[in-house]
C-alpha positions in Angstrom: -76.5 -149.8 86.5 -74.2 -151.1 83.7 -75.2 -148.2 81.5 -74.1 -145.7 84.3 -70.8 -147.5 84.7 -70.2 -147.4 80.9 -71.0 -143.7 80.9 -68.6 -143.0 83.8 -65.9 -145.0 82.1 -66.3 -143.2 78.9 -66.2 -139.8 80.7 -63.1 -140.9 82.5 -61.4 -141.9 79.3 -62.3 -138.6 77.7 -61.1 -136.6 80.7 -57.8 -138.5 80.7 -57.3 -137.9 77.0 -58.0 -134.3 77.4 -55.5 -133.9 80.2 -52.9 -135.8 78.3 -53.5 -133.6 75.2 -53.1 -130.5 77.4 -49.8 -131.8 78.8 -48.5 -132.6 75.3 -49.5 -129.2 74.1 -47.7 -127.5 77.0 -44.6 -129.6 76.4 -44.5 -128.7 72.8 -44.9 -125.0 73.6 -42.1 -125.2 76.2 -39.8 -126.9 73.6 -40.6 -124.4 70.9 -40.1 -121.3 73.1 -36.3 -121.5 73.3 -36.2 -122.2 69.5 -38.1 -119.0 68.9 -35.8 -117.1 71.2 -32.7 -118.5 69.3 -34.3 -117.7 66.0 -35.0 -114.1 67.2 -31.4 -113.8 68.4 -30.1 -115.1 65.0 -32.4 -112.7 63.2 -31.1 -109.8 65.3 -27.5 -110.8 64.6 -28.1 -111.2 60.9 -30.0 -107.9 60.6 -27.7 -105.2 59.2 -26.7 -102.6 61.7 -27.5 -99.1 60.6 -24.3 -97.4 61.3 -24.9 -93.7 61.5 -23.1 -91.7 58.8 -20.6 -89.4 60.5 -21.3 -85.8 60.2 -18.7 -83.9 58.2 -16.3 -82.1 60.4 -16.4 -78.4 59.8 -13.0 -77.0 58.7 -12.4 -73.8 60.6 -11.8 -70.9 58.2 -8.7 -69.0 59.4 -9.5 -65.5 60.4 -8.2 -63.0 57.9 -4.8 -61.6 58.9 -4.5 -57.8 59.2 -2.7 -56.3 56.2 0.4 -54.7 57.6 0.5 -51.0 57.2 2.8 -49.9 54.4 6.3 -49.0 55.6 7.5 -45.6 54.5 11.0 -45.5 53.0 12.7 -42.5 54.5 13.8 -39.9 52.1 17.6 -40.1 51.4 19.4 -37.7 53.6 21.5 -35.1 51.8 25.2 -35.8 51.9 26.7 -33.0 54.0 29.1 -30.7 52.3 32.7 -31.4 53.4 33.7 -29.1 56.2 37.0 -27.4 56.3 39.4 -29.0 58.8 40.9 -27.1 61.6 43.9 -24.9 61.0 46.9 -27.4 60.6 50.1 -27.0 62.5 52.8 -26.2 60.0 54.9 -29.3 59.3 57.9 -27.2 58.3 59.6 -24.7 60.5 59.3 -21.1 59.3 62.4 -20.1 61.2 65.1 -18.6 59.0 62.8 -18.2 56.0 62.3 -15.0 54.1 58.9 -13.3 54.2 58.0 -14.6 50.8 59.1 -18.2 51.6 57.0 -18.1 54.8 53.9 -17.2 52.7 54.6 -20.1 50.4 55.2 -22.7 53.2 52.0 -21.6 54.9 50.0 -21.8 51.6 51.2 -25.4 51.0 49.6 -26.5 54.3 46.2 -25.8 52.9 46.3 -27.9 49.7 43.0 -29.6 49.3 41.0 -27.2 51.5 37.6 -26.3 50.2 36.9 -23.5 47.8 34.2 -21.1 49.1 33.3 -17.8 47.5 34.0 -15.0 50.0 35.7 -17.4 52.4 38.9 -16.3 54.1 39.6 -19.0 56.8 40.2 -22.8 57.0 36.9 -23.2 58.8 34.7 -21.7 56.0 37.0 -22.3 53.0 38.7 -19.9 50.7 38.3 -17.9 47.6 41.5 -16.5 45.9 41.4 -13.1 47.7 40.6 -14.8 51.1 43.4 -17.3 50.6 46.0 -14.6 49.9 44.8 -12.7 52.9 45.1 -15.8 55.3 48.5 -16.8 54.1 50.0 -13.3 54.4 48.4 -12.8 57.8 49.8 -16.1 59.1 53.2 -15.1 57.8 53.1 -12.0 60.0 52.1 -9.3 57.4 49.7 -6.6 58.5 47.0 -6.8 55.9 43.3 -6.4 55.5 41.0 -8.8 53.7 40.3 -7.7 50.1 39.2 -9.3 46.9 41.6 -10.3 44.1 41.0 -6.9 42.4 41.3 -5.1 45.7 44.8 -6.5 46.3 45.9 -5.6 42.7 45.2 -1.9 43.6 47.5 -1.7 46.7 50.0 0.8 45.4 52.3 0.4 48.5 53.4 -3.0 47.0 55.9 -3.1 44.2 54.3 -3.8 40.8 55.9 -6.4 38.5 55.1 -6.4 34.8 56.8 -9.6 33.8 56.5 -13.2 34.9 60.2 -13.5 34.8 60.5 -11.1 37.7 58.6 -13.2 40.1 60.0 -14.6 43.4 58.3 -17.0 45.8 55.5 -15.2 47.8 54.6 -12.7 45.0 50.9 -12.2 44.3 50.1 -12.8 40.6 46.9 -11.3 39.1 44.8 -12.6 36.2 41.7 -11.8 34.1 40.1 -15.2 33.3 37.3 -16.0 31.0 35.3 -13.0 29.7 36.0 -10.9 32.7 37.0 -7.3 32.0 38.4 -6.9 35.5 41.0 -8.8 37.6 39.1 -11.8 39.1 41.9 -14.1 40.3 45.0 -13.8 42.4 47.5 -16.7 42.9 50.6 -17.0 45.2 53.8 -17.7 43.2 55.7 -20.7 44.6 58.7 -20.7 42.3 59.7 -23.1 39.5 56.8 -21.6 37.4 54.1 -22.9 39.8 51.3 -21.2 41.7 48.8 -22.1 44.4 45.2 -20.8 44.7 41.6 -22.0 45.5 40.1 -23.3 42.2 36.3 -22.7 41.8 36.2 -25.4 39.1 38.1 -28.0 41.2 36.4 -26.9 44.4 39.6 -26.9 46.4 43.1 -25.3 46.9 45.4 -26.6 44.2 48.9 -26.1 42.7 49.1 -25.3 39.0 51.8 -24.7 36.4 52.0 -21.3 34.7 50.7 -22.7 31.4 49.8 -20.8 28.2 46.3 -20.3 29.6 47.7 -18.4 32.5 50.3 -16.5 30.4 47.5 -15.2 28.2 45.4 -14.2 31.3 48.4 -12.5 33.1 48.0 -8.8 34.0 50.8 -8.1 36.5 52.1 -9.1 39.9 52.7 -7.3 43.3 55.2 -8.0 46.0 53.5 -7.6 49.4 56.8 -7.7 51.5 
């Protein structure tokens, strides 16, 4: 009987020790759990964060601009030839003037008008024969258009052999250059001056009777 009680006592003691040990083990486990959680959190915090390397941004290549088409420089336009101005209204009254003086006053109105070979009007210009024709016609003479040589052959007009015999309005004939025939007619203005369209100057001019003209002189005619 005593032996059974001793065995039961020992078993009870062993069972109690075992339960106490289990409780202690559980308490230790419960205390260590939050420590492990904290350590894990600390480890996570301390661990380096792998920051992803940003991808390089692509720089957009600008689209090639269209090469502008070459511009064409227009060819320079030719400068138009000066056109003869309209027939001017005489600035001096012709009333009371002699026929020769009328021719001279009309001729002076066309100073600076263009030279034009074969021309016989202000609109197209003048050559010497055409200029003599226009001035005589405007002065009231009944004449036909002729060349310088043609007017020199009009036998109805008085022929003058000397420059000293000239009066205003006379037609004076010359051979200039290497010409064998009369090729120029001028209108005598008086005071040893003449007016005619000059091919070298390109316009109607007044000129003195210089040695050049004296040497080229042939004769003169009086058309009135």
